[in-house]
C-alpha positions as CSV (number, residue, x, y, z in Angstrom):
1,M,-5.3,64.9,-6.0
2,K,-2.8,62.2,-7.9
3,T,-4.3,59.6,-5.3
4,N,-8.0,60.5,-6.3
5,S,-7.4,60.4,-9.7
6,L,-5.6,56.7,-9.5
7,F,-8.4,55.7,-7.6
8,I,-11.0,56.8,-10.1
9,I,-8.9,55.2,-12.9
10,I,-8.5,51.5,-11.1
11,T,-12.3,51.4,-10.5
12,L,-12.9,52.3,-13.9
13,L,-10.6,49.7,-14.9
14,L,-12.4,47.2,-12.7
15,A,-15.8,48.2,-13.9
16,S,-15.0,47.5,-17.3
17,V,-13.5,44.1,-16.4
18,F,-16.4,43.1,-14.6
19,S,-18.7,44.6,-17.1
20,G,-17.0,42.5,-19.9
21,R,-17.3,39.3,-17.8
22,A,-21.1,39.9,-17.6
23,Q,-21.3,40.4,-21.3
24,Q,-19.6,37.3,-21.9
25,A,-21.8,35.4,-19.9
26,N,-25.0,37.2,-21.5
27,N,-23.6,36.2,-25.0
28,S,-23.2,33.1,-24.0
29,S,-24.9,30.1,-25.9
30,L,-25.5,28.3,-23.0
31,T,-28.3,29.4,-20.2
32,Q,-27.9,28.3,-16.9
33,I,-31.1,26.6,-15.8
34,S,-30.4,25.3,-12.5
35,T,-27.9,23.8,-10.1
36,A,-28.0,20.9,-7.8
37,P,-25.4,19.8,-5.3
38,I,-24.0,15.9,-6.1
39,S,-24.0,14.2,-2.9
40,H,-22.3,11.0,-2.2
41,A,-21.8,10.8,1.6
42,E,-23.2,12.1,4.7
43,K,-21.9,13.7,7.9
44,I,-23.2,12.6,11.0
45,T,-22.8,14.4,14.5
46,F,-23.6,12.0,17.7
47,H,-22.4,12.3,21.5
48,S,-20.1,9.7,22.7
49,K,-20.6,8.4,26.3
50,I,-17.4,6.9,26.5
51,L,-15.3,9.4,25.1
52,N,-17.8,12.2,26.4
53,E,-17.3,14.4,23.3
54,K,-19.3,15.3,20.5
55,R,-18.0,13.3,17.4
56,V,-18.4,14.1,13.8
57,M,-18.4,11.0,11.2
58,N,-18.2,11.2,7.6
59,I,-19.8,8.3,6.2
60,Y,-20.2,6.8,2.5
61,L,-22.5,4.0,1.9
62,P,-22.8,1.7,-1.0
63,E,-25.2,2.9,-4.1
64,S,-27.1,-0.1,-3.6
65,F,-27.8,0.5,-0.1
66,H,-31.1,2.1,-0.4
67,D,-32.3,-0.5,-3.1
68,A,-31.0,-3.9,-1.8
69,S,-32.5,-6.2,0.5
70,E,-31.5,-6.8,4.1
71,D,-29.5,-9.7,3.6
72,H,-27.1,-7.5,2.3
73,T,-24.3,-6.4,4.9
74,Y,-21.4,-4.4,4.3
75,P,-17.3,-4.1,5.3
76,I,-16.6,-0.7,7.2
77,I,-13.4,1.0,6.0
78,M,-12.2,3.5,8.6
79,I,-9.8,6.1,7.7
80,S,-7.7,7.1,10.9
81,G,-7.1,10.5,12.4
82,S,-7.1,13.8,11.0
83,H,-6.1,12.5,7.5
84,G,-9.3,10.5,7.3
85,V,-10.6,14.0,6.0
86,K,-8.2,14.8,3.5
87,F,-8.5,11.3,1.8
88,F,-12.2,10.5,2.5
89,Q,-13.5,11.6,-1.0
90,M,-10.8,9.8,-3.1
91,I,-10.9,6.6,-1.0
92,S,-14.7,6.7,-1.6
93,G,-14.6,6.9,-5.0
94,V,-12.0,4.2,-5.5
95,V,-14.0,1.9,-3.1
96,K,-17.2,3.0,-5.3
97,H,-15.7,2.2,-8.5
98,L,-14.1,-0.9,-7.6
99,S,-16.8,-2.5,-6.0
100,S,-19.4,-1.6,-8.9
101,V,-17.2,-3.9,-11.0
102,T,-16.9,-6.3,-8.4
103,R,-13.2,-6.4,-7.7
104,M,-14.2,-5.9,-4.1
105,P,-17.0,-6.0,-1.8
106,E,-19.4,-3.0,-1.5
107,A,-18.4,-1.3,1.5
108,I,-19.1,1.6,4.2
109,V,-16.4,4.0,4.3
110,I,-15.9,6.3,7.5
111,S,-13.5,9.2,8.6
112,F,-13.8,11.5,11.2
113,D,-13.5,15.3,11.8
114,E,-10.9,15.0,14.5
115,E,-9.6,17.4,17.2
116,K,-8.0,14.8,19.2
117,H,-5.8,12.3,17.8
118,Y,-6.3,8.9,19.4
119,A,-3.1,7.1,19.7
120,P,-0.4,5.8,22.0
121,N,2.8,7.8,22.3
122,V,5.6,6.5,20.7
123,Y,9.6,6.9,21.0
124,T,11.0,7.8,17.4
125,N,14.3,5.8,17.8
126,G,15.8,8.6,15.9
127,M,13.4,8.1,12.9
128,W,12.6,11.9,13.1
129,G,16.1,13.5,13.9
130,S,16.2,15.1,17.2
131,T,12.4,14.3,18.3
132,E,12.7,12.1,20.8
133,E,9.0,10.9,21.3
134,L,5.5,11.5,19.3
135,E,2.7,12.7,21.8
136,F,-0.6,12.2,21.1
137,N,-3.5,13.8,22.7
138,A,-6.2,11.4,23.4
139,D,-5.7,7.8,25.1
140,P,-6.3,5.0,22.3
141,D,-7.6,2.3,24.2
142,Q,-10.9,4.7,25.3
143,F,-11.2,5.1,21.5
144,V,-10.9,1.4,21.0
145,K,-13.6,0.8,23.7
146,H,-16.1,3.4,21.8
147,L,-15.3,1.6,18.6
148,K,-16.4,-1.8,20.1
149,E,-19.3,-1.0,22.1
150,E,-20.6,2.2,20.5
151,L,-19.6,3.1,16.9
152,F,-19.6,-0.6,15.6
153,P,-22.8,-1.6,17.1
154,Y,-24.1,1.4,15.9
155,L,-23.2,0.6,12.5
156,K,-24.7,-2.7,12.4
157,K,-27.9,-1.2,13.8
158,Q,-28.4,1.5,11.4
159,Y,-26.6,0.5,8.3
160,R,-26.2,-3.2,7.9
161,A,-22.5,-3.3,8.7
162,N,-20.9,-6.6,9.1
163,G,-17.6,-7.9,11.2
164,Y,-15.3,-7.7,8.6
165,R,-13.4,-4.0,9.1
166,M,-10.6,-2.3,7.4
167,I,-8.4,0.4,8.5
168,I,-6.3,2.8,6.6
169,G,-3.5,5.1,7.9
170,V,-1.6,7.6,6.1
171,S,1.7,9.1,7.4
172,G,1.3,10.1,11.1
173,S,-2.4,9.0,11.1
174,S,-0.8,4.9,10.8
175,V,0.4,5.1,14.2
176,F,-3.5,4.0,15.7
177,P,-3.8,1.2,13.1
178,L,0.1,0.0,13.8
179,H,-1.1,0.1,17.5
180,T,-4.4,-1.8,16.5
181,F,-2.4,-4.6,14.4
182,A,-0.2,-5.2,17.3
183,K,-2.4,-5.0,20.4
184,E,-6.1,-5.3,19.1
185,P,-5.6,-7.9,16.5
186,D,-9.4,-8.4,16.3
187,L,-10.6,-5.3,16.1
188,F,-9.8,-4.9,12.1
189,R,-9.1,-7.7,9.6
190,A,-7.0,-5.7,7.3
191,H,-4.6,-2.6,7.9
192,I,-3.4,-0.9,5.4
193,T,-1.0,1.9,6.0
194,V,0.9,4.1,3.6
195,A,3.8,6.5,4.1
196,S,4.7,4.7,7.3
197,A,8.3,3.1,6.9
198,D,9.2,5.6,9.8
199,M,6.4,4.9,12.1
200,I,7.1,1.1,12.2
201,G,10.6,1.9,13.2
202,M,9.1,3.5,16.4
203,G,7.9,1.9,19.4
204,Y,6.3,2.0,23.0
205,R,9.5,1.9,25.0
206,P,13.0,3.3,23.6
207,N,15.1,1.2,21.5
208,T,11.7,-1.1,20.7
209,T,9.7,-0.9,17.6
210,F,6.4,-1.6,16.2
211,I,7.8,-4.4,14.6
212,D,9.2,-5.8,18.0
213,A,5.2,-5.6,18.9
214,F,4.3,-7.2,15.6
215,E,6.4,-10.5,16.3
216,E,5.5,-10.7,19.7
217,S,2.1,-10.7,18.9
218,F,2.3,-13.6,16.2
219,I,4.6,-15.4,18.9
220,K,1.8,-15.4,21.4
221,N,-1.0,-16.5,18.9
222,P,0.5,-17.7,15.5
223,N,-3.0,-18.5,14.3
224,R,-4.5,-15.0,14.3
225,K,-5.9,-13.8,11.3
226,G,-4.4,-10.7,9.7
227,Q,-3.7,-8.6,6.7
228,L,-1.4,-6.3,6.6
229,Y,-0.1,-3.7,3.6
230,L,2.5,-1.3,3.9
231,G,3.5,1.2,1.0
232,I,6.0,3.9,0.9
233,A,6.5,6.7,-1.9
234,S,10.3,6.1,-3.5
235,S,11.2,9.7,-2.6
236,D,10.8,9.1,1.0
237,L,13.7,6.5,0.7
238,K,15.8,9.2,-1.0
239,G,18.7,11.1,0.9
240,K,19.7,9.8,4.4
241,K,16.8,7.7,4.8
242,Q,18.6,4.2,4.4
243,Q,16.9,3.6,8.2
244,Y,13.4,3.6,6.7
245,Q,14.4,1.2,4.0
246,N,15.9,-1.0,6.9
247,N,12.7,-0.9,8.5
248,L,10.8,-2.3,5.4
249,D,13.8,-5.2,4.9
250,E,13.5,-5.8,9.0
251,L,9.4,-6.0,9.0
252,K,9.6,-8.5,6.1
253,K,12.1,-10.8,7.6
254,R,10.5,-10.6,11.1
255,L,6.9,-11.5,9.9
256,A,8.0,-13.9,7.0
257,P,7.7,-17.1,9.3
258,F,3.9,-16.2,10.1
259,Q,3.1,-15.7,6.6
260,S,0.3,-18.7,5.8
261,K,-3.4,-18.1,4.9
262,N,-3.9,-16.6,8.1
263,L,-1.3,-13.8,7.7
264,M,-1.2,-11.9,4.1
265,L,1.9,-9.4,4.1
266,K,3.0,-6.9,1.5
267,V,5.6,-4.5,1.9
268,E,6.2,-2.6,-1.6
269,T,8.3,1.0,-2.6
270,I,6.0,2.7,-5.2
271,P,8.0,4.4,-8.0
272,N,8.1,7.7,-9.2
273,E,5.9,9.3,-6.3
274,E,5.9,11.8,-3.4
275,H,4.9,11.0,0.2
276,Y,1.3,11.7,-0.2
277,D,0.8,11.5,-3.9
278,C,1.3,7.8,-3.9
279,I,-2.0,6.9,-1.7
280,I,-4.2,6.2,-5.0
281,K,-1.6,3.4,-6.3
282,A,-1.1,2.4,-2.6
283,M,-4.7,1.8,-2.6
284,L,-5.0,0.0,-6.1
285,S,-2.2,-2.4,-4.6
286,S,-3.4,-3.1,-1.1
287,I,-7.2,-4.0,-2.7
288,E,-5.7,-6.3,-4.8
289,M,-3.8,-8.1,-2.1
290,I,-7.1,-8.2,0.0
291,F,-9.4,-9.3,-2.9
292,P,-7.4,-10.4,-5.5
293,I,-8.9,-10.8,-9.1
294,E,-9.1,-14.3,-9.5
295,E,-11.4,-14.6,-6.4
296,W,-13.4,-11.5,-7.1
297,S,-14.2,-11.7,-10.3
298,P,-16.8,-14.3,-11.0
299,K,-17.8,-15.3,-15.0
300,F,-21.1,-15.8,-14.6
301,R,-21.4,-17.5,-17.9
302,D,-18.8,-19.7,-17.1
303,I,-20.2,-20.8,-13.8
304,I,-23.8,-21.5,-15.6
305,K,-22.2,-23.6,-18.2
306,Q,-20.8,-26.6,-15.3
307,P,-23.0,-29.5,-14.8
308,G,-26.0,-28.7,-12.6
309,N,-28.4,-25.9,-11.7
310,A,-27.4,-22.6,-12.7
311,L,-28.3,-20.7,-9.7
312,E,-26.8,-23.4,-7.3
313,N,-23.6,-23.1,-9.1
314,I,-23.8,-19.2,-8.6
315,D,-24.4,-19.7,-4.7
316,A,-21.9,-22.0,-4.2
317,F,-19.1,-19.8,-5.9
318,H,-20.4,-17.0,-3.4
319,Q,-20.4,-19.5,-0.5
320,K,-16.9,-20.3,-0.9
321,L,-15.6,-16.5,-1.2
322,S,-18.2,-16.1,2.1
323,T,-16.4,-18.7,4.0
324,M,-12.9,-17.5,3.1
325,Y,-13.7,-13.7,4.1
326,G,-16.1,-14.5,7.0
327,F,-18.8,-12.6,5.8
328,P,-22.2,-13.2,3.6
329,I,-21.0,-12.6,0.1
330,L,-24.0,-12.3,-2.6
331,P,-24.1,-12.1,-6.1
332,K,-24.9,-9.2,-7.4
333,A,-28.6,-8.6,-8.7
334,E,-27.2,-5.5,-11.1
335,R,-24.1,-4.5,-12.4
336,W,-23.5,-1.5,-15.0
337,N,-22.3,-2.7,-18.4
338,S,-21.5,-6.3,-17.4
339,V,-22.8,-9.8,-18.0
340,N,-21.8,-11.0,-14.3
341,S,-25.0,-10.1,-12.6
342,L,-28.5,-12.1,-12.1
343,R,-30.0,-9.5,-14.5
344,F,-27.9,-10.4,-17.3
345,I,-27.5,-14.2,-16.4
346,G,-31.4,-15.1,-16.3
347,G,-31.8,-13.1,-19.4
348,K,-29.5,-15.2,-20.9
349,L,-30.8,-18.7,-19.4
350,L,-34.2,-17.5,-20.6
351,K,-32.5,-16.9,-24.2
352,D,-31.0,-21.0,-24.0
353,G,-34.3,-22.3,-23.1
354,R,-33.6,-23.0,-19.7
355,I,-36.5,-21.5,-18.4
356,K,-37.0,-22.8,-14.8
357,E,-33.4,-22.0,-14.0
358,S,-34.2,-18.8,-15.4
359,I,-36.9,-18.1,-13.2
360,E,-34.8,-19.3,-10.2
361,V,-32.6,-16.5,-10.9
362,F,-35.0,-14.0,-11.5
363,K,-36.9,-14.7,-8.1
364,R,-33.7,-14.4,-6.5
365,R,-33.2,-10.9,-8.1
366,V,-36.2,-9.7,-6.7
367,E,-35.6,-11.3,-3.8
368,Y,-32.4,-8.7,-3.6
369,R,-33.9,-5.9,-5.1
370,P,-37.6,-6.1,-3.7
371,K,-38.3,-2.0,-5.2
372,S,-37.0,-2.7,-8.3
373,P,-40.1,-2.2,-11.0
374,W,-37.6,-3.9,-13.5
375,A,-36.9,-7.1,-11.6
376,Y,-40.4,-8.0,-11.2
377,N,-40.9,-7.4,-15.0
378,S,-38.1,-9.7,-16.0
379,L,-39.5,-12.3,-14.0
380,S,-43.0,-11.9,-15.3
381,E,-41.3,-12.1,-18.7
382,A,-39.7,-15.4,-17.8
383,L,-42.9,-17.1,-16.0
384,E,-45.0,-16.0,-19.3
385,K,-42.3,-17.8,-21.3
386,D,-43.0,-21.1,-18.9
387,N,-46.9,-20.6,-19.4
388,Q,-47.8,-19.6,-15.8
389,L,-49.6,-16.7,-17.0
390,K,-51.5,-16.1,-13.3
391,A,-48.0,-15.7,-11.9
392,A,-46.8,-13.7,-14.9
393,I,-49.5,-11.3,-14.2
394,E,-49.1,-11.0,-10.2
395,A,-45.5,-10.0,-10.8
396,Q,-46.3,-7.8,-13.7
397,Q,-48.9,-5.6,-11.2
398,K,-46.2,-5.3,-8.9
399,A,-44.0,-4.1,-11.7
400,V,-46.6,-1.5,-12.5
401,E,-47.1,-0.7,-8.5
402,L,-43.2,0.0,-7.9
403,A,-42.8,1.8,-11.3
404,K,-45.7,4.4,-10.0
405,E,-43.5,4.6,-7.0
406,Y,-39.9,4.2,-7.7
407,D,-39.6,4.9,-11.6
408,N,-42.8,6.3,-13.1
409,Q,-40.7,6.7,-16.7
410,Y,-41.7,3.4,-17.3
411,V,-45.1,2.4,-15.9
412,S,-46.9,2.9,-19.2
413,E,-44.5,0.3,-20.8
414,Y,-45.1,-2.2,-17.8
415,Q,-49.4,-1.3,-18.1
416,K,-49.1,-2.2,-21.8
417,Q,-47.2,-5.4,-21.3
418,L,-49.7,-6.1,-18.1
419,S,-52.9,-5.7,-20.4
420,K,-51.3,-8.1,-22.7
421,L,-50.7,-10.9,-20.3
422,K,-54.4,-10.5,-19.1
423,D,-55.5,-10.6,-22.7
424,K,-53.6,-13.8,-23.2
425,L,-55.2,-15.4,-19.9
426,E,-58.6,-14.6,-21.0
427,K,-57.9,-16.5,-24.8
């Protein structure tokens, strides 16, 4: 009887709590009208003939991907191993922000829902206590073959990926990036490893290390290009982990003779951070190493002040950058809240009376954003200022057509401008 009474009391209490919450929701000044998911990525499932397995890949595409012209190609940033899923959203967010403010190129980010870990077995050399060997469960050479012959060609064909590739490894998932830096130097241009000071002290054979393999690779090919970042949290060096610090010191010492314009190396301890916590700071630091601000923050207003043609000067700046990195880097057609874009600088040239140059810039903007009614409207304005009324009308008609298809909020505004141009031509 006591048990039944207790059950009834608990039931009444729970009913009271949920009733109260429901009443609070009903009394709220806000009424939920609808919900919608915010999507920033896709999950793609495909079958690999080389690996003979189903693969699940997460992929983030740049914001402008669907609006940009076919001229735009994108580097690949691959997050290695099972950690890829854990850090995919964070790394995609960092890339999204930094590329939007031209601190790095727009890029494709990928990771995998890994059941297998493709990496070579390595001897720990005492880095992990009594554990003598880390055994992974899948062949790294087959995975490299899959990347070269299946995945990277697929990304090039379907998503305009270019040949500049970066790989990121965190903790245990750094073994494959370290392996490719040593044995497959052309597979990725940049290698970012975080929380991996222990891993570089491990090796393919007992009493050999990845550091040995790196040095051997550069001795064989001193002109090979590479960018290697290794960041470790300060907490990982506490206690009896002097060997980790020794690894960092040895890495810097052994690779120092090869540092040049071909090898970029940054090894750092990140203060006041824990093992996995440090990845955000490590990402920002590694991106600054690979894409330094003095190269990746063009000042368009300064560029057009230089002698010569405005667009030619802008192109020259980006051509120099393209040569440096080995893939086409184009001027930003649009950039949120910034003067450093073709949209803004075309308007400035027009305001400054450099009408012909303004038209050139706006024509390029249209070329890069062929679906943008705004781009055609700006071109029409510049053509009108140059008394090219027929061409201005054609551009404005295109703006109206595109607005009807992609941005009907401004259709009436563009139609009014079109009518004004037609009236002006008839006078």
